[in-house]
C-alpha positions as CSV (number, residue, x, y, z in Angstrom):
1,M,-0.4,-0.2,0.0
2,I,1.3,3.8,-0.8
3,T,-0.2,6.5,1.0
4,D,0.8,10.2,0.3
5,V,0.4,12.8,2.1
6,G,0.0,16.7,-0.4
7,S,-1.3,18.2,-3.0
8,G,-2.9,17.3,-5.8
9,L,-0.7,19.8,-7.6
10,N,2.1,18.6,-7.1
11,M,3.3,15.8,-9.2
12,E,6.6,15.1,-6.9
13,R,5.5,13.2,-3.8
14,K,7.8,10.5,-3.6
15,G,4.5,8.6,-3.1
16,F,2.9,9.6,-6.0
17,L,6.7,9.3,-7.8
18,K,6.5,5.7,-6.8
19,L,2.9,4.8,-7.4
20,L,3.6,6.1,-11.1
21,R,6.7,3.8,-11.3
22,M,5.7,0.8,-10.1
23,I,2.2,1.1,-12.9
24,L,5.0,2.2,-15.5
25,K,6.9,-1.7,-14.5
26,N,4.1,-3.3,-14.9
27,E,4.0,-4.2,-11.2
28,V,0.4,-3.2,-10.6
29,S,-2.7,-3.8,-11.4
30,K,-4.8,-1.7,-9.9
31,V,-4.7,1.9,-7.7
32,V,-7.7,2.6,-5.3
33,I,-8.4,6.6,-4.9
34,A,-11.1,7.9,-2.4
35,Y,-11.2,10.9,-5.3
36,P,-9.2,12.4,-8.6
37,D,-8.1,14.4,-7.7
38,R,-6.7,13.4,-4.5
39,L,-3.7,12.0,-7.1
40,V,-3.7,14.4,-9.3
41,R,-5.4,18.0,-9.8
42,F,-5.1,18.1,-13.0
43,G,-4.3,15.6,-16.0
44,F,-6.9,12.9,-13.9
45,E,-6.7,12.0,-17.8
46,V,-3.3,11.4,-18.7
47,L,-3.4,8.9,-15.3
48,E,-5.9,7.1,-16.8
49,E,-4.5,6.5,-20.3
50,V,-1.1,5.5,-18.5
51,C,-3.0,2.3,-16.7
52,K,-4.9,1.3,-19.7
53,A,-1.4,0.9,-21.7
54,H,-0.4,-1.1,-18.6
55,N,-2.4,-3.5,-17.3
56,C,-3.6,-0.8,-14.1
57,E,-7.3,-0.7,-13.1
58,L,-7.7,2.5,-11.7
59,A,-11.0,2.2,-9.5
60,V,-12.1,5.6,-8.0
61,L,-14.2,5.1,-4.8
62,N,-16.1,8.6,-4.8
63,R,-17.0,10.1,-8.5
64,E,-18.7,13.6,-7.3
65,D,-21.3,15.0,-10.4
66,E,-20.3,17.8,-10.1
67,T,-20.7,21.3,-12.2
68,P,-18.2,22.5,-14.3
69,E,-19.0,25.8,-12.1
70,R,-18.7,23.9,-9.0
71,E,-15.4,22.4,-10.4
72,L,-13.9,25.2,-12.1
73,I,-13.6,27.1,-8.6
74,E,-12.7,24.0,-6.5
75,D,-9.8,24.0,-9.0
76,L,-9.3,27.7,-8.5
77,I,-9.0,27.2,-4.6
78,S,-5.7,24.1,-5.3
79,I,-3.9,26.8,-7.3
80,L,-4.7,29.8,-4.8
81,V,-3.7,27.2,-1.4
82,S,-1.1,25.5,-3.6
83,F,0.5,29.2,-4.2
84,S,0.1,30.5,-1.4
85,G,1.7,27.8,0.4
86,G,4.8,28.6,-1.3
87,L,5.0,32.0,-0.7
88,Y,4.0,32.1,3.6
89,G,5.5,28.9,3.6
90,M,4.6,26.1,5.0
91,G,4.6,27.4,8.7
92,S,1.1,29.6,7.2
93,H,-1.9,26.4,7.7
94,E,-4.0,28.6,8.9
95,K,-4.1,31.5,6.9
96,V,-4.0,29.7,4.2
97,R,-7.2,27.7,5.7
98,K,-8.8,31.2,6.5
99,C,-8.2,32.4,2.5
100,V,-10.1,29.2,1.8
101,E,-12.5,29.8,4.0
102,E,-13.1,33.7,3.4
103,I,-13.1,32.5,-0.9
104,K,-15.5,29.7,-0.8
105,A,-17.7,31.7,1.1
């Protein structure tokens, strides 16, 4: 089992890179994730194709049907959170959380 903590925008997460290498080496037959954007925020369809090409099933437990508008809002919030973390450092999670709450309101 591979677990990973970090933003789906960060493509350099150790767990994600390990999983990707294993898929490319045909060492994985099935990947189970809770939500598509937890693995990768953008390019999920590309990852699905990579899995198919390497005979790896990609199972998503929660595929919520979102409106295009809601999906765009979530993408923009993710980008803001990612850039805010980079600008203010790791010690400012509370400030970033408050900022996200204000944006959602």
